[in-house]
Every structure is written in C-alpha cells, then in structure tokens.
C-alpha positions as CSV (number, residue, x, y, z in Angstrom):
1,M,89.6,171.1,10.5
2,S,89.5,169.9,6.9
3,F,92.0,167.4,5.6
4,F,93.5,170.0,3.3
5,L,94.1,172.4,6.1
6,S,95.6,169.6,8.2
7,F,97.9,168.7,5.3
8,L,99.0,172.3,5.0
9,V,99.8,172.6,8.7
10,M,101.8,169.2,8.6
11,W,103.6,170.4,5.4
12,R,104.7,173.6,7.2
13,L,106.0,171.6,10.2
14,I,107.9,169.4,7.8
15,V,109.5,172.3,6.0
16,E,110.4,174.0,9.2
17,G,111.8,170.8,10.6
18,R,109.3,170.6,13.5
19,M,107.6,167.4,12.3
20,P,105.0,165.9,14.7
21,A,106.0,162.6,16.2
22,Q,103.1,160.7,14.5
23,L,104.1,161.8,11.1
24,K,107.4,160.4,9.8
25,L,109.1,161.3,6.6
26,Y,110.5,158.3,4.8
27,S,111.4,159.8,1.5
28,G,114.5,161.8,2.5
29,V,115.0,165.5,2.1
30,V,112.1,167.6,0.9
31,N,113.0,169.8,-2.1
32,Y,110.8,172.6,-3.3
33,M,112.0,172.1,-6.8
34,D,111.0,168.4,-6.8
35,K,108.1,168.0,-9.2
36,R,107.3,164.4,-8.3
37,A,103.9,163.4,-7.0
38,M,103.4,162.6,-3.3
39,L,101.6,159.7,-1.6
40,I,100.4,160.6,1.9
41,A,99.4,157.8,4.2
42,E,96.5,158.3,6.4
43,L,96.9,156.2,9.6
44,D,94.4,154.5,11.8
45,E,94.5,154.4,15.6
46,E,96.9,151.5,15.6
47,S,99.3,153.4,13.2
48,R,98.4,151.2,10.2
49,V,97.8,152.7,6.7
50,A,94.0,153.3,6.5
51,W,94.0,155.2,3.2
52,L,96.4,156.9,0.8
53,W,96.1,160.3,-0.8
54,R,97.9,161.4,-3.9
55,A,99.1,165.0,-4.4
56,D,100.3,165.7,-7.9
57,P,102.6,168.8,-8.3
58,G,100.5,171.9,-7.9
59,K,97.3,170.1,-7.1
60,R,95.4,169.3,-4.0
61,P,95.6,165.8,-2.5
62,K,93.0,163.4,-3.6
63,P,92.2,159.8,-2.4
64,V,94.0,157.1,-4.5
65,K,91.6,155.6,-6.9
66,N,93.9,153.5,-9.1
67,A,96.1,151.4,-6.8
68,V,97.5,149.5,-9.7
69,A,98.9,152.7,-11.4
70,C,100.4,153.9,-8.1
71,L,102.0,150.5,-7.5
72,Q,103.7,150.8,-10.9
73,E,105.1,154.2,-10.2
74,L,105.8,153.7,-6.5
75,D,109.6,154.1,-6.8
76,S,109.2,157.6,-8.5
77,L,106.7,159.0,-5.8
78,I,107.6,160.8,-2.6
79,L,106.2,158.9,0.3
80,F,104.9,160.5,3.6
81,G,103.4,159.0,6.7
82,A,104.4,155.4,6.5
83,P,107.3,153.3,5.4
84,K,107.4,152.1,1.8
85,P,106.6,148.4,2.6
86,E,103.4,149.3,4.5
87,I,102.3,151.7,1.7
88,E,103.1,149.0,-0.9
89,A,101.2,146.3,1.1
90,W,98.1,148.7,1.2
91,L,98.3,149.3,-2.5
92,R,98.6,145.6,-3.2
93,E,95.5,144.9,-1.1
94,Q,93.6,147.6,-2.8
95,S,94.7,146.6,-6.4
96,D,93.5,143.0,-5.5
97,Q,90.1,144.3,-4.3
98,Q,89.8,146.5,-7.5
99,A,90.5,143.5,-9.6
100,T,87.9,141.5,-7.9
101,F,85.3,144.2,-7.6
102,P,86.0,146.8,-10.5
103,R,84.3,150.2,-10.1
104,E,81.5,150.9,-12.4
105,I,81.9,154.0,-14.6
C-alpha cells in the first residue's frame, strides 16, 4: 500500500474518531476549515521519529526537505504521529546535518 493511501486511511480513522493505537494526535481537535500545513511523523520500529512528511493545505504530503524552515514555523503547524519535543529534536538534528552537508542544487 502506498504511503498516500495509508495516509488517507489514517486520516479517515482520525476524522471518524477511530484512531489506531500507534498513531497519536498531539495537535488537538482536527478542523476541516483549518488551512494550516501538517507535519506527519513516520515512526520506526522503536516508535522514534524516522522521517517527517509535510502536507500543505490541498496538497499531497511530501518528505521534509528544509528542516530549518519547518523549525521556524513549528508552532503554526498541525502535528501528527509524535509529540512536539520529538518532532522538534528530529528537525534540529536534520537542520544540523543540512548545515554541515548542504544539498547540491
């Protein structure tokens, strides 16, 4: 099953209030009218953040490429899958790596 299809299934479960145990919602109530971007934490086998996906309003989720930008707007994003401190730690680690090894354009 593709990630996007998995995401849609999880999203439906969240909206219906039948959220799977491994997916925890830390951002509060989901509002259809909310036009904020979402950060979706993908967890590893030990329930640590392995990767983050960003879903801007009306768009499909994409892997986070610019951790620094996400860190700066973290308070305005809706967070799924992990608590804010874990997401923030992952973003800081990625931003340090991006500063050390910048991507080539």
